[in-house]
C-alpha positions in Angstrom: 7.6 -0.2 16.1 6.2 0.3 19.5 9.1 -1.2 21.3 11.5 1.1 23.2 15.0 1.3 21.7 17.3 -1.6 22.6 20.3 0.8 22.8 20.6 2.9 26.0 23.2 5.2 24.6 22.9 8.9 25.4 25.1 11.9 25.2 25.1 14.5 28.0 24.5 17.8 26.1 25.7 19.8 29.2 29.1 18.2 29.1 29.9 18.9 25.4 32.7 21.4 24.6 31.7 24.6 22.8 32.8 23.5 19.4 32.1 19.8 18.6 32.9 16.3 19.8 33.2 12.9 18.1 31.7 9.6 19.4 32.1 6.1 18.4 29.6 3.3 19.1 29.6 -0.4 18.7 27.0 -2.7 20.0 27.7 -5.5 22.4 26.6 -9.1 21.8 23.6 -8.6 24.0 22.6 -5.4 22.2 23.1 -7.1 18.8 20.5 -9.8 19.9 18.2 -7.1 21.2 18.5 -5.1 17.8 17.6 -8.3 15.9 14.5 -8.8 18.0 13.6 -5.0 17.7 14.0 -5.0 13.9 12.6 -8.5 13.4 15.6 -9.8 11.4 17.3 -13.2 11.8 20.6 -11.8 13.0 22.5 -8.5 13.5 26.2 -9.4 13.2 27.6 -5.8 13.5 26.3 -2.4 14.5 28.7 0.5 14.5 28.4 4.3 14.3 30.6 7.3 14.1 28.9 10.6 15.1 30.0 14.2 15.7 27.9 16.6 17.9 28.2 20.3 17.3 27.0 22.8 19.7 24.9 25.5 17.9 23.6 28.9 19.1 20.5 28.9 21.3 21.1 25.7 23.1 20.7 23.6 20.0 22.8 20.7 18.8 23.6 19.1 15.4 24.3 15.4 15.3 26.0 14.1 12.1 27.5 10.9 11.3 27.1 7.5 9.8 25.7 4.1 10.8 27.0 0.8 9.4 25.2 -2.5 10.1 25.7 -6.1 9.0 22.4 -8.2 9.1 21.0 -11.5 8.1 17.5 -11.6 6.8 15.3 -14.3 5.3 14.3 -14.1 1.6 10.7 -13.4 1.1 10.7 -15.9 -1.9 12.3 -19.0 -0.4 13.3 -18.1 3.2 17.0 -18.6 2.5 19.4 -16.4 4.6 20.5 -13.2 2.9 23.5 -11.1 4.3 22.9 -7.4 3.9 25.0 -4.3 4.7 23.3 -1.1 5.7 25.1 2.1 5.5 23.3 5.3 6.4 24.3 8.9 6.9 22.6 10.8 9.5 22.1 14.6 10.3 19.6 15.6 13.1 19.1 18.9 15.0 18.2 18.7 18.8 16.6 21.4 20.9 16.1 21.6 24.6 12.7 20.4 25.6 11.4 23.9 26.6 12.4 25.5 23.3 11.1 22.6 21.3 7.6 22.8 23.0 7.5 26.7 22.6 8.2 26.4 18.9 5.7 23.7 18.0 3.5 26.3 16.2 6.3 27.7 14.1 6.6 25.7 10.9 10.0 25.8 9.3 10.6 24.6 5.7 8.5 21.8 4.7 11.5 20.1 3.2 13.5 20.1 6.4 13.1 17.5 9.1 11.8 19.1 12.4 14.3 19.2 15.2 14.1 16.5 18.0 13.9 17.3 21.6 16.6 16.5 24.2 15.4 14.0 26.8 16.3 15.3 30.3 19.3 17.1 28.9 20.5 14.1 27.0 20.8 13.4 23.3 19.2 10.0 22.9 21.7 8.7 20.3 20.8 5.0 20.8 17.1 5.8 20.1 18.1 7.7 16.9 20.4 5.0 15.7 18.0 2.3 16.4 15.2 4.0 14.6 17.4 4.9 11.7 18.5 1.2 11.5 14.9 -0.1 11.6 13.7 2.1 8.7 16.8 1.3 6.6 16.0 -2.4 6.5 14.7 -3.8 3.2 11.1 -5.0 4.0 11.1 -7.5 1.2 14.6 -9.0 1.0 15.5 -11.5 -1.7 18.5 -13.0 -3.3 19.6 -11.7 -6.7 18.5 -14.9 -8.5 15.3 -15.6 -6.5 12.3 -16.0 -8.5 8.7 -16.8 -7.6 6.7 -18.9 -10.0 3.1 -19.5 -9.4 2.0 -23.0 -10.4 -1.6 -23.2 -11.2 -3.0 -26.6 -10.2 -5.2 -27.7 -13.1 -6.9 -31.1 -12.3 -9.3 -30.8 -15.2 -12.2 -31.0 -12.9 -14.7 -28.1 -12.5 -13.7 -26.2 -9.4 -16.1 -23.4 -9.5 -18.4 -22.4 -6.6 -21.2 -24.8 -7.8 -18.9 -27.8 -8.6 -20.0 -29.7 -5.4 -23.7 -29.1 -6.3 -23.2 -30.4 -9.8 -21.7 -33.6 -8.5 -24.9 -34.1 -6.5 -27.2 -33.6 -9.6 -28.4 -37.0 -11.0 -26.7 -37.8 -14.4 -30.0 -38.6 -16.2 -31.5 -35.3 -15.4 -32.1 -33.4 -18.7 -31.7 -30.0 -17.3 
């Protein structure tokens, strides 16, 4: 997705208490419509998140929480509407921009996700939640009983690449 996030939500990292702070988010009607367009789904009926931000040593921040979304998609089999519930857990570490740029050469564990950079001293929580939502969507939704059956049209006539030429050939031609 090349679009910018439809959720302008941010957390000011400088205003966080020394331990941790909890945040709750719920998308407005306009944000729900923007999320549906962003994710290319028929509807987004609900978008809520609960997150906790912990302050870590060295100017780092850990964002942990959950995302819950109710969407309507179209079946790839017959285009009928499908209601889906998405529930995702999240845990992301943020670093100040200057620390993040200085540590680009350092490679931590290959199993761990690299930390994200703060944006102008802000944790871009809306961007994080929007991206998490977009990647959690089933790209090929279908109803449980949907089946696709290919019906081969067999007209009995020759339909090969030379069928039209064969039709032009005179019937009394021996070869």
